N, C-alpha and C positions, 0 to 999 in steps of 0.2 A: 960473460955469457949468462943471460937471464933465463931462469926457470920460473914457473908459476906453481907453487905448492899451496899457497893460501891466497884468498882474494886480496888480502892486504899487501901482497907483493906487487900489486898494481896500484899506482897512484890515481887520484881522481882525474888528472889530466890524461893519463893513459886509458882510463875507462872511457872518457869522452872521445878520445881518438879511435878506440876500438869500436865504439857504437857508430861513429861517423863512417868508418870503413865498412862495417857490417851493413849499414843501410845503403851504402853505395854499391856493395856487392849484390844486394837484393835487387836494386834498381838496374844495374848494368853488369850482369854476370859475365858477359862476353869479354869485358876488360880484364878479367882475372883468370881466364881459362888456361893460361900458360904460365902463370906466375911461379908455380912450383915445378915446372918441367925439369926432370932429372933429379928431383928430390924424393926422399923416402920417409914416410911416417912409420915408426914402429908402434903398433897398436897392441899393448901388453895388458890383457884383461884377465886377471886372476880371479875375478868374481863375475857372476852373470850380469849381462847388460844388453839392452836392446837399443834404446835411443842414444845413449852416450857413445857406445862403441860405433854404431853405424853412422851416427852424425859426424864423428871424427873421420871415419874412413871416407864417407861421402864428401866431407869438406876437402880432404886432401886430393881426392880424385877430381873434384870440380875445379881445383886449382891447377890441375895438370900433373900432379905428382902420383906416386905409387905408394902402396901400403904393404907392409909385412907384419907378421905377428901371430897372435893366438887369442882364442876366446875363452879359455878355461885353464886353470892352474895345472891340471894333469897333462896338458900339452906342453908344459915347460919343464925345464930342469929344476925349478924350485920344488916340484913334486919329488925329486930325487934328493932334496936337501941342499941344493945350491942357494946361496944367500942372494938377497935382492941386490946388494952391492956388486957381487960378481956378475949377476945377470946383466945389469945395466952397463957394466964395463965392456962386456962382450957386445951387447946390442949397439953401443956407441961406435963400434967398428963397422956396423952394417947399415946404419940409418943416419938421418940428419936431424930428427926430432922424435921424441917419445911421448906418447899419451898412455898413462898407466893407471889402472884401477886395481886395488887389492882390498881384502877385508881387514888387513892389519894397519892400525893407525900409526902414522909416521913413516910408512913405507915410501911415500912419495918424497919426503924430505931426505931419507937415506939415499934414494935413487938420485936425486938432484945433487947431493954432496959427492957422489961417486961417478957422475956421468960427464962425458966430454961433449955432449950435445944437450940442447934444451929439453927439459922434462916438464910435462904438463900433468898436474894431478887431476885425474878423471874420477876421483873419489877414493878416500882411504878410510875404510871402516865407517864408524859413526862420527868421524872427526871433521872432514872438510871436503867440499865439492865446488871449487871455484868456477869451473866452466858452466855448471848449472846456474850459478849466480850471475854469470855474464848473460845467459839467456833470460833470466828473471829481470835483470836491470833493463835490458833492451826492450823487453815486453812492456814493463811499466812505463818506460820513457815514451815508447811509441803510442801507447794507449792513453796515458794520462798527460803527456807533454812535459813532464817534470820528474825529478827525483827528490826535490825538496817539498816540505809542507804536505806530508802524507801521513795518514793513519793506516797502518798495516797490521792486519790480524793474521797471526800464525796459529793454525789449528791442527791438533792431532798429536803426533809424536814429536815433541820438542826436546826430548832427552837424547834420543839417538839420531834425530834428523839432521844429518850433516848439511843438507841444503838450507835448513832453517838457520843453523849457526853461521854459515857463510853469508847468507843474505843479510842477517842482522849486522854482521861485522861491516859489510859494504855500506848499508844504509846509515850506519852510525856516523859516517863522515859527512852526511848531508844535513842541512838545517831544517829544524821544525818537523822532524820525523818522530812519530809516536808509535810504539809497538804495543799491540794487544796480544797477550800470550794466553791462548785458549787450550787447555789440556787437563786431563785427569791428574791427580796428585802424583801418581806413579810415573808419569811421563813429562813432568815439569822441566822447564829449561834448566840446564846445569847452572849452578851458582856462579861458575867462572864467567859464563856468558853474561849473566845479569850484572855482576859486580865489576868485572874487568873489561867489559865492552860497553854495555848500556850505560851503567852509572859513571864509568870513567869518562865517557864521551858526552855526558849530560843528556842522554836520550830518555825522554819520558816513557814509562811503561807501566802497564797494569797486568795482573794475572787474574784469570777467571776460569771457571769450569764451564760457563754457559756460552755457547755459540749464539743462541737466540738473543741473549742480552747484548752481546758485543756487536752483532752484525749491523745495526743501524748507523753506527759511527764510522764504518770502515770505508776507505777509498780502495783498498786492496785486501782481498781475502786469499791467503796462501794456505790451501788445504794440503795435508800430508797423509801418507799411508802409515798405518800402524805396522811396523816392519817385523814380520815373523822371524827373519834371519838374525835380528839383534837380540832375541830373547833366548835365554838359556832354559827357561821353564815354559813349556808349551801351554800349560794351563793358564799361566799369567797372560800369554798372548790371546788365548781364546776368550778370556774374561774382558779384555780391553779392546779387541779388534773392531767392534761395532759402536764404539763410544760416540763417534761423530759421523753422521751421514747427512750430507748436504742434498736437500731435495727442493722442489719448487716452493713448497710451503714455507721453508725457512728463509726464502728470498723475498717474501712478501714485504718485509720491513727494511730491506736493503736499498741503498741508493741506486737510482737508475744508472748512474755512471760508475758504480763500483765494478772492479774487474776481479775475476776469479782465476787464480793461478794454481797449478799443481805440477810438481816436478815429474810426475808419472814414474812408474806405472800406478794406476789406481786399482783398487780392488772393488770396494763398494762404498767408499767414503764420499763419492760424488755420483749421484744418480745420473744415468744416461739421459734422463729427461732434461737435464741442465744443458746438455751439449748444444742445443739449438738456441739457447738464451744468448743474446748478443754480449752479455757480460762474461761469458765463458771464453777464456783466452788460452787454455792450456795446450791446445793443438798449435795455435800460433806460436806459443812459447817454444815448442819443440823445433819449429822451423827457424825461429830466431836463434836458437842454440847452434844450429848448423852454421849460420852466417857469422855468429860471434866466434865460433871455433875457427872458421876460415880466417877471420881477421886476426885472431891470436896467433895462429900458425905463421901467417905472413909477418907479423911483428917480431916474433921470436926468431924466425929464420933470418930476418933482416939484421937484427941485433947480433945474432951469432956470427954472421958474415963479417961484421965490423969488429967483433971482439971474441977471440977464441979462448981467452983465459977462463978457467973455471971460477965461478963465483963463490966467494966465501960466504955461505949463507948464515954463518954464526958471528960474523964480524960485527963488532960494536955492541954486542949483547953482554950483559952481566950474567955469567954462567958459573955453575958449580958442577964439577966433574966427579962422579963416582962416590960422593959422600952419601948420596941418597939412592934409593932404588925405586923403580916405577912398579905399581901394583896393578896397572891396567891389563886386564886379561887379553884384550885385543891389541895391545901395544906391540909394535915390532920388536921391542926388547924382550918380550916374553918368548919369542921363537928364535931370534937370532942372538944367542947368548954372548957372542963376542962384541956386540955393540957397547960402546961406552954409555953409561947412564949419565945423561947431561940434563941439568935443570936450569931454567931461567929464573932469575930473581923477580918476584912479583911484589912481595912485602916482607922483607927479611925481618923486620921488627916483630911481626906476627908469625914468623916462621912459614910464610907461604912461598913455596917454590913449585914450579910446574914443569913437568916433563916436556922437553922440546918436541917430542914426537907425537904425543897424544893429549897433552894438556892436563893429565891427571896430577893431583897433588903429590908431593914427595913424602916418602917415609924414610926413616934412617936406615941406611944399609946395614945388614947383618953379616 
């Protein structure tokens, strides 16, 4: 039984299949209106969301299924201290598939390891957001006609931006992709993304502070919001929040066929004057997200019907148990103390191990 916790849980072949299904859904919605009749999606949102939650729920309804769940943590028993593992064990008795968002990094992995039904990660803290990446990939493919041979600029919050991390991971598997990483020093891409995704896969990348200097070379500009909810210091957020604002003047030197993406919501990092520009694709992106989520729900339910065995998500990995501890403040291990501290080997000779839940480096357990 397959779950999708990380975008790399899906092969390139599966991505291509999902995009083909999503485009067929968009063209022929009537063919799919009863595909999930009698099925239930559990929509478990422990963190605020508009597009992701409603697109999942609309996706299931348009497939003929039903939706149960909640839209905030205080509506769940987690607010009473129940663990994520226990929550999903119970939900598995009531639904056929789970879409889950939480502020705790690694929660989706814990859910998938304990669920008897497929789990879709709808965002776990600043870690990963695979279904947003599905929306991004379909939008790029539909607008540019390819996923290879692209120069993609990522602008804004590259440190906490889970959508950025997921899209970089996905694009790293395609050929001749170049990443231009545009951010202030305080919000630079994490080293593990640079070294263990970009460099490991031979992806060319450059880092810069200047959007104006980068924009002429881009095929795709991926703008992101500076995320207030990821900052522990409000003054630091206030200092950085207006670092990049895309307006018509900044597009003067951009390519006429460049496309502008944004995972939304935006605050003021894209002027509303850009909305009428034909290069602005962020509202198309939101619609594409619904179609990709419909395709993913269909794929996972079909696979679950064929194989009811729980997937061993850790099988085949070189792991170290409880020798180290995670120091990630948003990691699921920080709040669910009974969880084993499990680290994957990245470079044992240099002592680099990363938490399987949140990707933070290990420290010796005390």
